[in-house]
N, C-alpha and C positions, 0 to 999 in steps of 0.2 A: 680391338682397341681403335678408338676414333682419333683421327688426327685432322684438325682443321687449321687453315692458315688464311688470315685476312690481312690485307694491307690497304690502308687508306692514306694516300699522300695528298697533303694540301701544300699550299705555298709555304706554310710554316711547319710542315711535316707532321702528319698524324699517322700513326701506325697502329693498327689493331692486329695482333698476332695471337691466334688461338692454336696451340699445338701441345704436344706432349710436354709434361713438366715433371720434375722430381722433388721439388721443395716448395714450401709456401713462404713467400716473401713479398712485401710491398716496399717499394723504394720511393722515398720522398725526401727531397732536399729543398731547403729554402734559400740556398745561395744563388748567385746570378746564373750559374750554368743549370739549365733545365735538365733534369734526369727523367727517365721514363717512369711511368706508373706501371708496375707489374702486378697483375692479378692472376693468382693461380688457385686451382682447385685440385689438390692431389688425388682425391678419391675418384674424380672424373678424368683426370689427366688433361685438363684444359688450362690454357694460359692466354691472357690478353696483355699486350704491351701497348700503352698509349703514349705517344710522343706528340705533344702539342704545346707550344710555348704558352705558359700561363695556367695549364691544367692543374699542375701541382699546387700552385697558389690558390686556385679556385677551390680545390678539395680542402685545403687548410683553412682558408679565410671566409669562403662564401657558402659552400655546400653544407647542408644540414649534417649534423654529426652522425657517425655510425650508430645505428640503433634507433634513429628518429623515425624512419619508415620501417614497416614490416617487410619481410621478404615477399609476401604475397602482393603487397602494393607495388614493390619494385618490379616484380615479374609481370604484373598486369600492365604497368607503364611500358616496359620494354617490349612486351607483345604488341603493344600499340605503336610504339615509335620505330621499331626495326623495320616493319613493312613500309612505312612512309619513307624512311631513309633508303631502303632498297628500291622503291619505285623511282626515287629521284636519281639514283645511280643509273637506272635503266633508261633514263630520259635526259641525256647530256645536252640536248639542244634547248631544253626548257630550263634546266637547273645547272648551276655552275659545276662543271666537271672537275674544277680544282678543289671543290669541297666534297662532292659526292663521287668518289672514285671506285669504291669496291663494295660489293654486296656483303652484308653481314649475315652469316648463316646461323641465326639464333633459333634453336628448336624449342618451342614452348613446352614440349613434353619432357625435356631434360631439366633436372634440378641442378643448375650451375652453382648454387649456393649463394649466400648473402653477399659476399664480397664482390663477386663477378657482377651480380645484378646491380648492386649499389654503385659501383664505379662506371658501369655502362650507362645506367640511368643518368648519373651526374655528368658523364661526358656529353650526352645529348643536351642537357641543360646548359653546360658550358658552351657547346658549339652554337646553340641558339643565341646566346648572349654575345659571344665573340664575333660571329659572322652575321649577326643581325638578321636571322632567319627564324622561321617558325615551322616546327614539324607538326603541322595540323592538316 
């Protein structure tokens, strides 16, 4: 059984947690208190928790709806974006260590499912807008 754990802390607190899980549940609230976005894949026992002010609203109001992209498209984009993110984490003197703090261990040979890929892809899109950066 695989158990992975990621934390990315920004000044606004972003946390990616990939670990064992027991149920599938996405948490979204539109009130003033920002709730975490929880992404779970029961069959693989993976979970990602993203806490970043505004990400819930981004998913609701800005992100393309679920089903707009194919899973293959999202996987391809994440295969491209994760190594760029990880390279920036590894170079804190060149890139803001408050944004890029933790390596994301995304294995392109594992099928994480649509929900995980969708929300990870959209987190990268959200971060690029919020922190005015480009993952290229």
